[in-house]
N, C-alpha and C positions, 0 to 999 in steps of 0.2 A: 504494500500500500504506500501511498504518498505521505509526505509529512502533513501534519495537521494544518489545514487552511485556517485563516482567521475567521471565516464564516463557513460553517458546514453547509453543503449543498442542501437545497430544499428537498423534501420527501426522502430524507435519509433518517432512519431510526437511530442509528448509532454512528458516530464518527470516531475512528480509532487512529492513533498516531502511526502504528505499525502492527504487523501480525502478532508480535509478542504482547502488545497492549491488549489486543483483541482476545488473546488466549487467557488473560488474567480476568476477564469479565465472564463469570459463570452464567450470566443471564442472557447474554447476547444471542446465542444461537436459537434458543427456544422462543424468545421474544420476536426475533426476526422472522422465523418461520410462521409463527402464529399470526403476526400482523400481515404478512404476505397473503396467507389464506383468507383472512378477514376481508382484505381489500379486493382480492380476486373474486370472491364470492359475493361482493357487494354488501357484506354485513358491516363494513366500516368504510366511510368515505374519506377518512384522513388518518394520519398516523396518530397514535395516542400521545398525549402531552407528557411532559416530564413528571408532573404530579401523579398521573395515572401509572406511569412506569415505576416510579418510586414506591407508590402504594403496593403495586403487585410484587415488587421485590421484597418489601418489608413483610407482607403477608406470607410469602413463600418462606422467608427466613424464619419467621415466628413459628411456622408449623414444625420446623425441625430443630430449633434452638431456643430452649426455655430462657436462657440468659438474654438473648435478643428481645424476647417478648417482655421480660421483666424490665429491661432498660428502656424499651420504647414506652411502656405503660407508665413509667416514672416521669416521663417528660410532661411539661406543662401543656395544657390545652385551654382553649377559650370556652368559657361556660356557654351553654346553648342559648341562654337568654341574651347574650351579647352579640350573637351572630344575626346578620340581616337575613331576610328571606332569600335574597339573591345568593348569599353565601351558602345557605342551607341547600338550596336547589343545586348549586354547583357541586357541593360536597357529595350529595346523593348521586349526581351524574358521574362524578369521578369514580365512586365505588361501583356503579353499574358497569362502567367501561372496564374497570379493573377486573370485575368478575368475569366479563366476557373474554378478556385477554387471557386470564388464568385458565378458564375452561378450555380454550383453544390451544393452550400450551400443555394440556393434559394434567393440570394442577387442580383436580376437581375438589379436593378438600379445601384448598385456599380459596377457590372460586365460591364454594358454598359459604365459607366464613364471610367473604365480602358481601354476599347477598343477605346473610343473617344480620349483618350490621345495619342494613337498610330496612328490612321488614321484620316484624311489624312496627318496631319503634326505631327510627333512624338516629337516635341519640348516639349509639356507638359509632356510627359513620361520621357524625359531626365531630366527635372527639378524636377519632382516628385521623381524619384529614386535617383537623385543626392542629394536631400535634406536628404534622408535617409542615403546615403553613407557618406555625409559630417557631418551630425549631429547625426547619430546613434552611439550606443555604443554596443560592444560585451559583452554579459553577460557570465561570466566564473565561474567555480567552484573555490574552494580555491586553487586548483592545476593549475589554469589558463587554464583549458580545456574549450573551447567555447561550450556553451549550448544554446545560443540564441542571439537575437538582440533586443535592446530596444531604444526608443526615449525619451530623457529627455531634453526638450527645454532649460531649464535654464542651465543645464550642458553643452549644446552645445555652449553656449556663450564663453566658454573657448578658442576656436580656430575657427575663421571664416576666413578660407582661402581655396582657391582651391589648394593651394600648402601648405599643413599642415606643421607646424614647431614644433609640439609637439606630443608625443606618450605616451600611458599608459605604465607605468613601474611597 
């Protein structure tokens, strides 16, 4: 592969620096194949966003690693009554997209978990996505072009507020 460009090409799910970088990403192949199938069959019109990808990765990891589950659940989240209706709608949509992606990856237990967070009571979905929203970090190129989202629990300790008072500069 080529060196990482400052702006990844449109319609590319993952951009890797080189094959060794690609090999370090355990999620790439399954996500890539599942998204390809969803787009080819018309079940998805566009690539999943970084939040959907991160949600699916966290859910998959939580299924197999109790430590990851405990650490994620310790993270701060925004109380439901502080979320706008638009945020709640978006969080439910992210979890639905996550469930579909996981299902097509063959991760049926994680897919079911995502659906159970929405129905009958969506509160768990709000808290799950809110944890990512509040504690996640946008990964950027050296030119500050966003290329992904990541969770770094120790770094998230910098600001624990539903009303953030700090931004990356």
